PAMIDREN-289160 format. One record per atom (N, C-alpha, C, O): residue in three letters; x, y, z. Coordinates in nm, 4 decimals. Layout:
# residues N
<rest: ALA x: X y: Y z: Z>
...
//
This chain:
# residues 52
<rest: MET x: 0.0964 y: -0.1287 z: -0.0068>
<rest: MET x: -0.0037 y: 0.0162 z: -0.0043>
<rest: MET x: 0.0839 y: 0.1163 z: -0.0011>
<rest: MET x: 0.1755 y: 0.1258 z: 0.0806>
<rest: ALA x: 0.0577 y: 0.1978 z: -0.0937>
<rest: ALA x: 0.1315 y: 0.3374 z: -0.0969>
<rest: ALA x: 0.1106 y: 0.4264 z: 0.0480>
<rest: ALA x: 0.0120 y: 0.4162 z: 0.1211>
<rest: LYS x: 0.2113 y: 0.5034 z: 0.0676>
<rest: LYS x: 0.2221 y: 0.5823 z: 0.1767>
<rest: LYS x: 0.0971 y: 0.6680 z: 0.1940>
<rest: LYS x: 0.0537 y: 0.6877 z: 0.3074>
<rest: ASP x: 0.0325 y: 0.7239 z: 0.0782>
<rest: ASP x: -0.0930 y: 0.8031 z: 0.0953>
<rest: ASP x: -0.2028 y: 0.6766 z: 0.1444>
<rest: ASP x: -0.2810 y: 0.7068 z: 0.2346>
<rest: GLY x: -0.2085 y: 0.5646 z: 0.0988>
<rest: GLY x: -0.3077 y: 0.4799 z: 0.1154>
<rest: GLY x: -0.2790 y: 0.4327 z: 0.2844>
<rest: GLY x: -0.3726 y: 0.3849 z: 0.3486>
<rest: LYS x: -0.1653 y: 0.4479 z: 0.3369>
<rest: LYS x: -0.1614 y: 0.4112 z: 0.4890>
<rest: LYS x: -0.1957 y: 0.5522 z: 0.5638>
<rest: LYS x: -0.2196 y: 0.5399 z: 0.6839>
<rest: ILE x: -0.1997 y: 0.6394 z: 0.5284>
<rest: ILE x: -0.2340 y: 0.7681 z: 0.5923>
<rest: ILE x: -0.4062 y: 0.7694 z: 0.5973>
<rest: ILE x: -0.4769 y: 0.8001 z: 0.6933>
<rest: MET x: -0.4469 y: 0.7265 z: 0.4647>
<rest: MET x: -0.6066 y: 0.7100 z: 0.4457>
<rest: MET x: -0.6608 y: 0.6255 z: 0.5365>
<rest: MET x: -0.7540 y: 0.6589 z: 0.6097>
<rest: TYR x: -0.5995 y: 0.4972 z: 0.5379>
<rest: TYR x: -0.6508 y: 0.3778 z: 0.6378>
<rest: TYR x: -0.6481 y: 0.4207 z: 0.8030>
<rest: TYR x: -0.7292 y: 0.3783 z: 0.8853>
<rest: LYS x: -0.5478 y: 0.5047 z: 0.8292>
<rest: LYS x: -0.5558 y: 0.5461 z: 0.9684>
<rest: LYS x: -0.6559 y: 0.6345 z: 0.9898>
<rest: LYS x: -0.6922 y: 0.6538 z: 1.1059>
<rest: THR x: -0.7195 y: 0.7051 z: 0.8798>
<rest: THR x: -0.8315 y: 0.8056 z: 0.9198>
<rest: THR x: -0.9587 y: 0.7397 z: 0.9155>
<rest: THR x: -1.0469 y: 0.8136 z: 0.9592>
<rest: ILE x: -1.0022 y: 0.6207 z: 0.8763>
<rest: ILE x: -1.1186 y: 0.5287 z: 0.8599>
<rest: ILE x: -1.1475 y: 0.5124 z: 1.0088>
<rest: ILE x: -1.0684 y: 0.4642 z: 1.0899>
<rest: PRO x: -1.2753 y: 0.5600 z: 1.0366>
<rest: PRO x: -1.3214 y: 0.5145 z: 1.1639>
<rest: PRO x: -1.3490 y: 0.3741 z: 1.1920>
<rest: PRO x: -1.3566 y: 0.2961 z: 1.0970>
<rest: GLU x: -1.3689 y: 0.3229 z: 1.3404>
<rest: GLU x: -1.3942 y: 0.1937 z: 1.3486>
<rest: GLU x: -1.5487 y: 0.2040 z: 1.4122>
<rest: GLU x: -1.5776 y: 0.1732 z: 1.5278>
<rest: GLU x: -1.6325 y: 0.2494 z: 1.3206>
<rest: GLU x: -1.7858 y: 0.2635 z: 1.3563>
<rest: GLU x: -1.8457 y: 0.2067 z: 1.2368>
<rest: GLU x: -1.7875 y: 0.1804 z: 1.1316>
<rest: PRO x: -1.9889 y: 0.1879 z: 1.2692>
<rest: PRO x: -2.0660 y: 0.1511 z: 1.1367>
<rest: PRO x: -2.0692 y: 0.2441 z: 1.0294>
<rest: PRO x: -2.0440 y: 0.3615 z: 1.0565>
<rest: GLY x: -2.0947 y: 0.2134 z: 0.9163>
<rest: GLY x: -2.1172 y: 0.2998 z: 0.8061>
<rest: GLY x: -2.1394 y: 0.2238 z: 0.6763>
<rest: GLY x: -2.1677 y: 0.1041 z: 0.6699>
<rest: VAL x: -2.1253 y: 0.2969 z: 0.5858>
<rest: VAL x: -2.1434 y: 0.2837 z: 0.4171>
<rest: VAL x: -2.0271 y: 0.2859 z: 0.3578>
<rest: VAL x: -1.9482 y: 0.3741 z: 0.3919>
<rest: TYR x: -1.9864 y: 0.1840 z: 0.2489>
<rest: TYR x: -1.8950 y: 0.2251 z: 0.1705>
<rest: TYR x: -1.9309 y: 0.2077 z: 0.0305>
<rest: TYR x: -2.0417 y: 0.1572 z: 0.0121>
<rest: GLN x: -1.8553 y: 0.2411 z: -0.0828>
<rest: GLN x: -1.8768 y: 0.2666 z: -0.2222>
<rest: GLN x: -1.7733 y: 0.2018 z: -0.2913>
<rest: GLN x: -1.6593 y: 0.2177 z: -0.2477>
<rest: PHE x: -1.7925 y: 0.1239 z: -0.4016>
<rest: PHE x: -1.6950 y: 0.0830 z: -0.5087>
<rest: PHE x: -1.7266 y: 0.1560 z: -0.6200>
<rest: PHE x: -1.8449 y: 0.1763 z: -0.6474>
<rest: PHE x: -1.6208 y: 0.2067 z: -0.7013>
<rest: PHE x: -1.6464 y: 0.3050 z: -0.8261>
<rest: PHE x: -1.5769 y: 0.2229 z: -0.9298>
<rest: PHE x: -1.4824 y: 0.1560 z: -0.8880>
<rest: ASN x: -1.6032 y: 0.2157 z: -1.0466>
<rest: ASN x: -1.5409 y: 0.1713 z: -1.1741>
<rest: ASN x: -1.4600 y: 0.2846 z: -1.2284>
<rest: ASN x: -1.4517 y: 0.3959 z: -1.1764>
<rest: LYS x: -1.3915 y: 0.2386 z: -1.3563>
<rest: LYS x: -1.3020 y: 0.3262 z: -1.4120>
<rest: LYS x: -1.3570 y: 0.4729 z: -1.4308>
<rest: LYS x: -1.2932 y: 0.5737 z: -1.4003>
<rest: GLU x: -1.4918 y: 0.4714 z: -1.4886>
<rest: GLU x: -1.5615 y: 0.5879 z: -1.5156>
<rest: GLU x: -1.6104 y: 0.6795 z: -1.3890>
<rest: GLU x: -1.6817 y: 0.7785 z: -1.4053>
<rest: ASN x: -1.5667 y: 0.6377 z: -1.2674>
<rest: ASN x: -1.6043 y: 0.6870 z: -1.1346>
<rest: ASN x: -1.7575 y: 0.7008 z: -1.1185>
<rest: ASN x: -1.8162 y: 0.8016 z: -1.0791>
<rest: ILE x: -1.8228 y: 0.5616 z: -1.1623>
<rest: ILE x: -1.9756 y: 0.5542 z: -1.1419>
<rest: ILE x: -1.9803 y: 0.4432 z: -1.0290>
<rest: ILE x: -1.9212 y: 0.3361 z: -1.0429>
<rest: ILE x: -2.0471 y: 0.4722 z: -0.9269>
<rest: ILE x: -2.1075 y: 0.3709 z: -0.8276>
<rest: ILE x: -2.1412 y: 0.2218 z: -0.8774>
<rest: ILE x: -2.2437 y: 0.1925 z: -0.9390>
<rest: ILE x: -2.0428 y: 0.1351 z: -0.8426>
<rest: ILE x: -2.0976 y: -0.0197 z: -0.8965>
<rest: ILE x: -2.1426 y: -0.0895 z: -0.7892>
<rest: ILE x: -2.2083 y: -0.1915 z: -0.8102>
<rest: TYR x: -2.1174 y: -0.0501 z: -0.6651>
<rest: TYR x: -2.1685 y: -0.1305 z: -0.5455>
<rest: TYR x: -2.1667 y: -0.0395 z: -0.4013>
<rest: TYR x: -2.0769 y: 0.0424 z: -0.3817>
<rest: VAL x: -2.2531 y: -0.0580 z: -0.3231>
<rest: VAL x: -2.2804 y: 0.0010 z: -0.2040>
<rest: VAL x: -2.2975 y: -0.1035 z: -0.1025>
<rest: VAL x: -2.3850 y: -0.1900 z: -0.1053>
<rest: GLY x: -2.1937 y: -0.0867 z: 0.0010>
<rest: GLY x: -2.2053 y: -0.1899 z: 0.1136>
<rest: GLY x: -2.2124 y: -0.1272 z: 0.2347>
<rest: GLY x: -2.1826 y: -0.0082 z: 0.2443>
<rest: LYS x: -2.2568 y: -0.2083 z: 0.3516>
<rest: LYS x: -2.2455 y: -0.1563 z: 0.4905>
<rest: LYS x: -2.1605 y: -0.2295 z: 0.5845>
<rest: LYS x: -2.1536 y: -0.3515 z: 0.5694>
<rest: ALA x: -2.1078 y: -0.1851 z: 0.6602>
<rest: ALA x: -2.0400 y: -0.2414 z: 0.7660>
<rest: ALA x: -2.0570 y: -0.2005 z: 0.9170>
<rest: ALA x: -2.0880 y: -0.0868 z: 0.9526>
<rest: LYS x: -2.0328 y: -0.3076 z: 1.0027>
<rest: LYS x: -2.0265 y: -0.2666 z: 1.1485>
<rest: LYS x: -1.9060 y: -0.1912 z: 1.1959>
<rest: LYS x: -1.9114 y: -0.1148 z: 1.2923>
<rest: ASN x: -1.8106 y: -0.2110 z: 1.1351>
<rest: ASN x: -1.6915 y: -0.1654 z: 1.1625>
<rest: ASN x: -1.6055 y: -0.1466 z: 1.0302>
<rest: ASN x: -1.5514 y: -0.2394 z: 0.9701>
<rest: LEU x: -1.6006 y: -0.0007 z: 0.9907>
<rest: LEU x: -1.5583 y: 0.0445 z: 0.8689>
<rest: LEU x: -1.4091 y: 0.0120 z: 0.8404>
<rest: LEU x: -1.3687 y: -0.0310 z: 0.7324>
<rest: LYS x: -1.3242 y: 0.0396 z: 0.9599>
<rest: LYS x: -1.1826 y: 0.0065 z: 0.9400>
<rest: LYS x: -1.1301 y: -0.1365 z: 0.9126>
<rest: LYS x: -1.0295 y: -0.1577 z: 0.8448>
<rest: LYS x: -1.2179 y: -0.2496 z: 0.9799>
<rest: LYS x: -1.2017 y: -0.3730 z: 0.9713>
<rest: LYS x: -1.2579 y: -0.4313 z: 0.8299>
<rest: LYS x: -1.1991 y: -0.5220 z: 0.7709>
<rest: LYS x: -1.3618 y: -0.3786 z: 0.7873>
<rest: LYS x: -1.4285 y: -0.4149 z: 0.6381>
<rest: LYS x: -1.3244 y: -0.3650 z: 0.5435>
<rest: LYS x: -1.2925 y: -0.4350 z: 0.4475>
<rest: SER x: -1.2683 y: -0.2462 z: 0.5647>
<rest: SER x: -1.1788 y: -0.1808 z: 0.4395>
<rest: SER x: -1.0552 y: -0.2789 z: 0.4447>
<rest: SER x: -1.0096 y: -0.3250 z: 0.3400>
<rest: PHE x: -1.0042 y: -0.3088 z: 0.5619>
<rest: PHE x: -0.8902 y: -0.3809 z: 0.5584>
<rest: PHE x: -0.8954 y: -0.5241 z: 0.4807>
<rest: PHE x: -0.8092 y: -0.5662 z: 0.4036>
<rest: ILE x: -1.0196 y: -0.5912 z: 0.5196>
<rest: ILE x: -1.0487 y: -0.7195 z: 0.4546>
<rest: ILE x: -1.0739 y: -0.7135 z: 0.3160>
<rest: ILE x: -1.0451 y: -0.8100 z: 0.2453>
<rest: VAL x: -1.1354 y: -0.5888 z: 0.2585>
<rest: VAL x: -1.1525 y: -0.5710 z: 0.1234>
<rest: VAL x: -1.0206 y: -0.5616 z: 0.0468>
<rest: VAL x: -0.9827 y: -0.6357 z: -0.0439>
<rest: LEU x: -0.9512 y: -0.4454 z: 0.1061>
<rest: LEU x: -0.8151 y: -0.4078 z: 0.0380>
<rest: LEU x: -0.6903 y: -0.5024 z: 0.0553>
<rest: LEU x: -0.5830 y: -0.4797 z: -0.0007>
<rest: SER x: -0.7131 y: -0.6088 z: 0.1363>
<rest: SER x: -0.6126 y: -0.7003 z: 0.1502>
<rest: SER x: -0.6285 y: -0.8209 z: 0.0592>
<rest: SER x: -0.5379 y: -0.9015 z: 0.0383>
<rest: LYS x: -0.7656 y: -0.8281 z: 0.0001>
<rest: LYS x: -0.7873 y: -0.9464 z: -0.0888>
<rest: LYS x: -0.7396 y: -0.9154 z: -0.2440>
<rest: LYS x: -0.7583 y: -0.8010 z: -0.2855>
<rest: LYS x: -0.6893 y: -0.9959 z: -0.3160>
<rest: LYS x: -0.6692 y: -0.9892 z: -0.4593>
<rest: LYS x: -0.8112 y: -1.0343 z: -0.5163>
<rest: LYS x: -0.8713 y: -1.1400 z: -0.4972>
<rest: HIS x: -0.8476 y: -0.9209 z: -0.5933>
<rest: HIS x: -0.9739 y: -0.9344 z: -0.6618>
<rest: HIS x: -0.9395 y: -0.9192 z: -0.8266>
<rest: HIS x: -0.8545 y: -0.8480 z: -0.8800>
<rest: LYS x: -1.0439 y: -1.0191 z: -0.8921>
<rest: LYS x: -1.0367 y: -1.0298 z: -1.0344>
<rest: LYS x: -1.1160 y: -0.9037 z: -1.0844>
<rest: LYS x: -1.2193 y: -0.8692 z: -1.0269>
<rest: VAL x: -1.0586 y: -0.8262 z: -1.2076>
<rest: VAL x: -1.1297 y: -0.7146 z: -1.2488>
<rest: VAL x: -1.1780 y: -0.7675 z: -1.3807>
<rest: VAL x: -1.1046 y: -0.8189 z: -1.4651>
<rest: ALA x: -1.3230 y: -0.7485 z: -1.3926>
<rest: ALA x: -1.4001 y: -0.8033 z: -1.4940>
<rest: ALA x: -1.3830 y: -0.7149 z: -1.6200>
<rest: ALA x: -1.4422 y: -0.7436 z: -1.7241>
//
């Protein structure tokens, strides 16, 4: 993760909330919710995803 990514991760709250995924055209393709945004973002960002 880039230095900027580490700084951003530190600012994510450990609270409930929603998150969004965007495609290359900056259009929302998925909206999710989590009980702990920091934990969920770590799980999502640490996985290797296939790009369709």
